[in-house]
C-alpha positions in Angstrom: -15.3 -2.0 -11.4 -14.7 -2.3 -15.2 -15.8 1.3 -15.6 -13.5 2.4 -12.8 -10.3 0.8 -14.2 -11.2 2.0 -17.7 -11.2 5.6 -16.4 -7.7 4.8 -15.1 -6.5 3.5 -18.4 -7.0 -0.2 -17.7 -3.8 -0.6 -15.6 -4.5 -4.3 -15.0 -3.7 -4.9 -18.7 -0.1 -3.6 -18.3 1.3 -6.8 -16.8 0.5 -10.5 -16.7 -1.5 -11.9 -13.8 -1.6 -15.0 -11.7 -5.0 -15.0 -10.1 -5.8 -17.0 -6.9 -9.0 -18.0 -5.3 -10.2 -20.7 -2.9 -11.8 -21.1 0.5 -8.5 -21.4 2.4 -4.8 -21.2 1.6 -4.9 -18.2 -0.7 -2.6 -16.0 1.3 0.1 -18.7 1.8 -0.1 -19.8 -1.9 0.2 -16.2 -3.0 3.3 -15.7 -0.8 4.9 -18.8 -2.2 4.2 -17.9 -5.9 5.5 -14.4 -5.3 8.7 -15.7 -3.8 9.3 -18.1 -6.6 8.8 -15.4 -9.3 10.9 -12.8 -7.4 13.7 -15.4 -7.0 13.7 -15.7 -10.7 14.5 -12.0 -11.0 11.1 -10.6 -11.7 9.5 -7.5 -10.2 6.5 -9.0 -8.6 3.4 -7.2 -7.4 1.3 -9.0 -4.8 -2.3 -8.0 -3.8 -3.9 -9.8 -0.8 -6.6 -9.2 1.8 -7.4 -8.4 4.4 -4.4 -6.7 6.1 -3.4 -7.6 9.6 -2.0 -4.4 11.0 -1.6 -1.8 8.2 -3.5 -1.4 5.0 -0.3 -1.0 3.1 0.3 -4.7 3.6 -2.3 -5.5 1.0 -0.2 -4.1 -1.9 3.4 -5.2 -2.2 6.3 -5.2 -4.6 8.9 -7.9 -4.1 7.7 -8.4 -0.5 7.8 -4.7 0.4 4.6 -2.9 1.3 3.5 0.1 -0.8 4.8 3.3 0.8 2.1 5.3 2.4 2.7 8.3 0.1 2.4 6.0 -2.9 -0.9 4.6 -1.6 -2.2 8.0 -1.0 -1.3 9.1 -4.5 -3.0 6.0 -6.0 -6.1 6.5 -4.0 -6.2 10.2 -5.1 -6.0 9.0 -8.7 -9.0 6.7 -8.1 -10.9 9.5 -6.3 -10.3 11.8 -9.3 -12.4 9.5 -11.6 -14.8 8.1 -9.0 -17.5 10.6 -9.9 -17.4 9.5 -13.6 -18.5 6.0 -12.7 -22.2 5.2 -12.9 -22.2 3.5 -9.4 -20.1 4.6 -6.5 -17.3 2.0 -5.8 -17.0 0.2 -2.5 -13.8 0.2 -0.3 -12.5 -3.0 -1.7 -13.1 -1.9 -5.3 -11.2 1.4 -4.6 -8.3 -0.5 -3.1 -8.2 -3.0 -5.9 -8.1 -0.2 -8.5 -5.4 1.6 -6.5 -3.3 -1.6 -6.5 -3.6 -2.2 -10.2 -2.8 1.5 -10.8 0.3 1.4 -8.6 1.5 -1.9 -10.2 1.4 -0.3 -13.6 3.2 2.8 -12.4 6.1 0.9 -10.8 6.2 -1.4 -13.8 5.9 -4.8 -12.2 6.8 -7.7 -14.5 3.8 -9.8 -13.1 1.1 -9.4 -10.4 0.0 -12.2 -8.1 -3.6 -11.3 -7.2 -5.7 -12.8 -4.4 -9.4 -12.8 -4.8 -11.3 -10.9 -2.1 -14.5 -13.0 -2.2 -15.6 -15.6 -4.7 -14.3 -15.0 -8.1 -16.6 -14.2 -11.0 -18.0 -11.0 -9.5 -15.0 -10.1 -7.4 -13.5 -6.7 -8.0 -10.1 -8.2 -8.9 -11.6 -10.1 -11.8 -11.4 -7.2 -14.2 -7.9 -8.7 -14.9 -7.5 -11.6 -17.3 -5.1 -14.1 -15.7 -2.7 -16.2 -17.7 -2.7 -18.6 -14.8 -5.7 -19.1 -12.5 -5.2 -21.0 -9.2 -8.0 -22.5 -7.2 -6.7 -23.8 -3.9 -9.8 -25.6 -2.5 -13.5 -25.3 -2.1 -15.3 -25.3 1.2 -18.6 -24.1 2.6 -17.9 -20.5 3.5 -19.7 -17.2 2.8 -22.7 -19.2 1.7 -24.9 -16.1 2.2 -23.1 -14.5 -0.8 -21.7 -17.4 -2.8 -24.6 -19.9 -2.5 -25.7 -22.8 -0.4 -23.6 -25.6 -1.9 -20.0 -26.5 -2.8 -21.2 -26.6 -6.5 -22.5 -23.0 -6.4 -19.3 -21.8 -4.6 -17.1 -23.7 -7.1 -19.1 -22.1 -10.0 -18.5 -18.6 -8.6 -14.8 -19.3 -8.0 -14.3 -20.7 -11.5 -15.1 -17.3 -12.8 -11.4 -16.3 -12.6 -10.6 -18.9 -15.3 -10.6 -17.1 -18.6 -10.4 -18.7 -22.1 -6.8 -19.6 -22.8 -5.6 -19.5 -19.2 -4.0 -22.4 -17.4 -6.0 -23.7 -14.4 -3.9 -25.0 -11.5 -6.5 -26.9 -9.4 -6.0 -27.8 -5.8 -9.5 -29.1 -5.2 -9.6 -32.9 -5.5 -13.1 -33.7 -4.2 -16.3 -34.1 -6.1 -18.6 -32.4 -7.0 -16.5 -29.2 -6.8 -13.8 -30.6 -9.0 -16.1 -31.4 -11.9 -17.6 -27.9 -11.8 -14.1 -26.4 -12.0 -13.0 -28.7 -14.8 -15.8 -27.2 -16.9 -14.1 -23.7 -16.8 -12.7 -22.6 -20.2 -9.0 -23.2 -19.4 -6.5 -24.1 -22.2 -5.2 -26.9 -19.9 -5.5 -28.0 -16.3 -2.8 -29.0 -13.8 -4.4 -30.9 -10.9 -3.2 -31.7 -7.4 -3.2 -35.4 -6.9 -2.9 -36.2 -10.5 -0.3 -33.8 -12.1 1.0 -32.4 -8.8 2.0 -35.1 -6.4 3.3 -34.5 -2.9 5.8 -37.4 -2.5 7.1 -36.4 0.9 5.7 -34.2 3.6 7.2 -34.4 7.1 7.4 -32.0 10.0 10.8 -30.4 10.3 12.4 -27.8 12.5 10.7 -24.5 11.6 8.2 -26.0 9.1 7.9 -28.9 6.7 10.2 -30.8 4.5 8.5 -31.6 1.2 9.1 -33.3 -2.1 6.9 -32.3 -5.0 6.6 -33.9 -8.4 5.0 -32.0 -11.3 4.6 -33.1 -14.9 7.9 -31.2 -15.6 10.2 -32.0 -12.7 10.7 -33.5 -9.2 11.6 -31.0 -6.5 13.2 -32.9 -3.5 14.2 -31.7 -0.1 12.3 -28.4 -0.2 12.0 -26.8 3.3 8.7 -24.8 3.6 9.1 -22.6 6.7 5.4 -22.8 7.5 3.6 -25.2 9.9 0.9 -27.6 8.8 0.6 -30.5 6.4 -1.7 -28.4 4.2 1.3 -26.2 3.4 2.8 -29.1 1.4 -0.2 -28.9 -1.0 0.1 -25.2 -1.1 3.8 -25.5 -2.0 3.0 -27.9 -4.8 0.3 -25.7 -6.2 2.6 -22.7 -6.1 5.4 -24.5 -7.9 3.0 -25.7 -10.6 1.6 -22.1 -11.0 5.1 -20.7 -11.5 5.9 -23.5 -14.0 2.7 -22.7 -15.9 3.7 -19.0 -16.1 7.2 -19.7 -17.4 6.1 -22.8 -19.4 9.2 -24.5 -18.1 10.5 -26.3 -15.0 12.1 -24.2 -12.3 15.7 -24.6 -11.1 15.6 -26.8 -8.0 18.0 -24.6 -6.0 15.9 -21.6 -6.9 12.8 -23.3 -5.5 14.6 -24.2 -2.3 15.9 -20.6 -1.8 12.6 -19.0 -2.6 10.6 -21.2 -0.2 13.0 -20.4 2.6 12.2 -16.7 2.2 8.4 -17.2 2.5 6.7 -15.5 5.5 3.0 -15.4 6.1 2.2 -13.4 9.2 -0.9 -14.6 11.1 -0.8 -18.2 9.7 0.4 -20.6 12.4 2.9 -17.9 13.3 4.8 -18.3 16.6 5.0 -14.9 18.3 5.9 -15.8 21.9 7.4 -18.5 24.1 6.9 -19.6 27.7 4.1 -20.1 27.0 4.2 -20.7 23.3 1.9 -18.2 21.6 0.6 -19.0 18.1 -1.5 -16.8 15.8 -3.7 -18.3 13.1 -6.3 -16.5 11.1 -8.5 -19.5 10.5 -12.0 -18.1 10.1 -14.0 -21.1 9.0 -14.4 -24.8 10.0 -12.1 -26.0 7.2 -9.3 -23.7 8.3 -9.9 -24.6 11.9 -9.6 -28.3 11.1 -6.3 -27.6 9.4 -5.1 -25.9 12.6 -6.3 -28.7 14.8 -4.4 -31.3 12.7 -1.3 -29.1 12.8 -1.5 -28.8 16.6 -2.0 -32.6 17.0 0.9 -33.4 14.7 3.5 -30.8 15.4 2.7 -29.3 18.9 1.4 -32.4 20.7 3.9 -32.0 23.6 2.0 -29.0 25.0 -0.5 -30.5 27.4 -2.3 -27.3 28.4 -3.7 -25.4 25.4 -5.7 -22.3 25.8 -7.6 -20.9 22.8 -8.4 -17.2 22.4 -11.4 -17.3 20.1 -13.2 -14.4 18.4 -15.5 -15.0 15.5 -17.3 -12.8 12.9 -21.0 -13.0 12.0 -21.8 -15.8 9.6 -19.6 -18.3 11.4 -20.7 -20.6 14.2 -18.2 -20.5 17.2 -19.4 -24.0 18.1 -18.4 -25.4 14.7 -15.1 -23.7 15.0 -14.4 -25.3 18.4 -15.5 -28.7 17.1 -13.2 -28.3 14.0 -10.2 -27.4 16.2 -10.8 -30.5 18.3 -12.1 -29.7 21.7 -10.3 -32.7 23.3 -7.1 -30.7 22.8 -8.3 -27.6 24.5 -7.9 -26.9 28.2 -9.8 -23.7 28.1 -11.2 -20.9 26.0 -11.0 -17.1 26.3 -13.9 -15.6 24.5 -13.4 -12.2 23.0 -15.0 -10.0 20.3 -12.7 -9.2 17.3 -12.3 -5.5 16.6 -14.9 -5.5 13.8 -18.5 -4.3 13.6 -19.4 -7.8 12.3 -18.1 -9.5 15.5 -20.1 -12.1 17.3 -20.5 -11.3 21.0 -18.1 -12.9 23.4 -21.1 -14.2 25.2 -22.1 -16.4 22.2 -18.6 -17.8 22.1 -18.7 -18.5 25.8 -22.0 -20.2 25.4 -20.6 -22.5 22.6 -17.7 -23.4 24.8 -19.9 -24.2 27.8 -22.1 -26.4 25.6 -19.0 -28.5 25.0 -18.0 -28.6 28.7 -15.0 -26.4 28.1 -13.8 -24.0 30.8 -14.2 -20.5 29.5 -13.4 -17.0 30.5 -14.8 -13.9 28.9 -12.6 -10.9 28.0 -13.6 -7.3 27.4 -10.9 -6.7 24.8 -8.0 -8.3 23.0 -5.4 -7.2 25.4 -7.3 -8.6 28.4 -7.9 -11.8 26.4 -4.2 -12.3 25.8 -3.3 -11.6 29.5 -5.9 -14.1 30.7 -4.8 -16.8 28.2 -1.1 -16.4 28.9 -1.6 -16.6 32.7 -4.0 -19.6 32.3 -1.6 -21.5 30.0 1.4 -21.1 32.3 5.0 -21.1 31.2 4.9 -24.6 29.8 1.6 -24.3 28.0 0.4 -23.0 24.7 -1.9 -20.2 23.6 -3.7 -20.2 20.2 -5.3 -17.0 19.0 -7.7 -17.8 16.2 -11.2 -17.3 14.7 -10.7 -14.1 12.7 -7.9 -12.2 11.0 -9.2 -9.1 12.7 -8.5 -10.7 16.1 -5.2 -12.0 14.9 -4.1 -8.6 13.6 -5.0 -6.9 16.9 -3.2 -9.6 18.9 -0.1 -9.3 16.6 0.1 -5.6 17.2 0.3 -6.2 20.9 2.6 -9.2 20.8 5.0 -8.4 18.0 5.2 -4.7 18.0 3.7 -3.6 21.4 3.1 0.0 22.2 5.4 1.6 24.7 2.8 1.4 27.5 1.9 -2.3 26.9 0.6 -4.0 30.1 2.1 -7.3 31.1 0.3 -10.0 33.0 0.3 -9.5 36.8 1.8 -12.9 37.6 5.5 -13.2 37.8 5.9 -17.0 37.4 7.9 -16.8 34.1 4.9 -16.6 31.6 5.2 -14.5 28.5 4.4 -10.8 28.5 2.5 -8.9 25.8 5.9 -7.8 24.7 6.9 -11.3 23.7 9.0 -11.7 20.6 
């Protein structure tokens, strides 16, 4: 990767970087940081992964996806030097190089970069971040990152470069101690330097009050569901403060947070029944979803989960983390990925937990089954994989002209729900 960007003129050195890693919360935190910086008047590049519906979503400038022609031109520039590199780059490396190249061409003032996997050996880590953010550490991708939270924390600490500021969201040992050994110039910690003084469910999200070493930010409405988003907001504010080396105007923070949108994360895309998409793909993420459902959506008695999981994840652990006592039924489906676990394995995990389960042959059938099963007053949660969520979102938010609606006519939502 270092060779590849060197052939392109090291575009990642043309702008400062805020680099984000962590087991969960990276996408939401990246969106919040980007909004705070853009509200301050900066041209902000944002690189995230994976995409939900279109590859251009991964590379943005002030919230706007890279135009297809620009992406093609950036990929062509990478292809032109690919043969000069000693080892052929992988898809993610190519996309990362294209993102850095485009950000340099459109002259962003700063780039907010989300790690793809891990940190130290991730393709994005050819950049030297002035601010490094670690949201949290959990047991995920242990086949690549190692068998323990210590090994995972060590890998993720690799984005912290000498002289950078570390904004640390992980509060539990032993991961915290591993991360504190990284060569940061200073550390801003959640729970010590970043304090969430208020976090309550509100219409359309959460009302939070955040205190940092520089300032208190009261009455900030974060338009995202889940108590964990309060911590993400605190981390994002602290990261922006670290970049500017100054507190942020309180009204700026309020306005910026109101503009935050994170598709596929506790996103409501239909009503009657309520349909929620969340890309939780590991037990920690599923537990956060379960807590959010219990706290903010407890009035929905009939809850149907459309669950599809990729290899390396246990569908039974996912169901346990969601809280099976909250689930009326499961629709098992395979996400559109070659790494998908079979719907039969998901069905077996549901049956072991005495959950009613139906097996669907595809995402559209799964949605139809779940919507009919939940009924107009129920709720459907689509989760387990961002690939599943992306496919569902294409049907529910921007349905094709020939979208099929459920056969029942008792007022339930169609695949063309808002």
